[in-house]
Residue, then its C-alpha position, 0 to 999 in steps of 0.5 A: m499500500s502506498q504511503n500518503a503525503l499531504v504537500t502544500g504549495a505543491a505546484g510551486f518551485i520546490g513543492s513541484h520537484l518534491v512531488d516529482d519525487l514522491l510519485k517516482t518512489g511510489w507515494a500517494v500525493t495529495a497536492l494543495d496550492n491556491f495558485d496565488a497571483f504573486y507570479d504568473r499561474s501558467l508557470k505552476e500549471t506547467n510544473a503540475a501538468p506532469h503530475r496529472a497522469s498519475d492515479r496516485y496524485r490529486l491536486l486541489e486549488i485551496d487556500i490554507c487560510d480556509l480551515d473549513r474548506m480544507r476540513a471538508e475536502l481533505a480526508g486526512g489519513y496522511d503519513v505526513i504533511v510537508h507544509m511548503a505553501a506561504k507568501a514568499g519574499v522578504r521585500p514584498s513582506i515589507a509591503d504587506p506584513i499583514g497579509y504575510q502574517e495572515v497566510n504564513v502564520r494563521g495558514t500554518q496553524n490551520l494545517l497543524e489543527l488538521a494535523r491534530e484532528w487527524q492524528t497525522p504523526q509527521f509534519v515537515f514545515a519549510s522554514s528559511s535562512s532568513v530567521y537568522g537576520v543579521n547574525p555575525r556568528v557564521p556559519w549559522r547554527e541552529e543552536d543559536a538561540v537568539l533569532l533577530p529577523i528583520s523582515p515580516y516574512a522572516s518573522t512569520k517563519v519564526s512563528g511557524e517554527l515556534l507553533g510546531h513546537v507547541y503542537s509537537h509538545l501538546y499532541g505528539i506531532r513530530f515536527l521538523a523545520l527545515r531552514f532552506f538557504t536560497v534554493y535555486g534551479p529549474r522552475q525557480r520563481p521568476d522574482l528570484a535572483i538567478h531566474k531574474f538576471t538570467r532572463l534579463m541578460l538573455e534579453g539584453r536589459p540591465l540587471p538591478f544590482y543592489g549595493d557593491g556586489s559583496t553580499r553573499r548567499d548560500y545557494t543551494f540546488v533544488a535536488d539536494i533540498v528534495k533529498g533533505v525533505r525526503a529524509a525529514m519525512e522518514y526521520n523518527a529519532s526526536p519529536y522536534e528538530v530545526i535543521n538547516l538545509g544549505n550548501n555550506r558555501t557562500v557566493s557573492l552577488a558579483e560571483l553569481v553575475e560572473t557565473i551566469e555571464q560564463n553560462l550565457r556568454v553574455k556580458a551583464v549590464l548592471d543598474r546599480q541600486p542601493e542596498q534594500p531594507g530587510d536584506v542581510p549581508r550574508t547567509w551561510a549554513d552550518v549543515s553538520k546537524a543535517g549530515r548527522l540526523l538526515g544523512y544530508a550531504p549536498r552534492t551540486r556545485f554552484s557552476d553545475g546548478v546554474a548551468a542546469f537552470t540556464k538550460w532550463l530557461r533556454g528550453r522554455a524560451f524555445a518552447r514559447s517561440a516555436 
């Protein structure tokens, strides 16, 4: 008998890659997505299209803030809930803090309530490296107890982790919060730097280049993230954990542009702008805990990941023009 997962945000970037892997390995998947207008709906429809051919896949268009509808249309009986749905992005959250609180905190609590009612044993939550804020102690470790988030988005992810602890303690739900570090790869959201920069360079347009290029990010390829999520779905050694999923290597903004230039063989035109509120100067994951608990070991070199993304984006451009 197939194991059964409820995946929220299942038509999005990371969620759709996870569903690929689950269906390939025999899982039944109930997929939830509200097709938020944050970016073009057709991109999510394209992500989900191959899944519809499976008789072990069901896609429901439901908002996680609608608890009554989820109760009515979701039957329970899940081995695990993987909660990836959220309003995403640091900068947009500054413009809409109440909307981010509503979806990312209330929506997460709704799903935890359902997990309690259904007695779902395992809950995997997509958190974010942004919870660390401007933390000078690098690489960032989960044991750093003082989190000082500097954006509404980051604060909602801290809230989700703490809600998970409450439900784990009171109701025996195993809760794993996975702090993702700048995930990239095919299907990446169009607002994120690698996607945006590559597209603009292909179109011969200038790149919005914030600051002096010295900000650094721990870029993590989506296939490595999926392996970490799958391991978290099977983890059973403790009731509550917070775990970094990163690449344990940082890349500067200037290096990022140079790597894309090398892949495209196009010279970038930079539109230099001041640093943005809510952005942190550096993210850097210590992934030793993920290695110990999940056997996590990121394999993808940054240059190889960018090459895979570039190939995917060129393929999409060719398909649109054909």
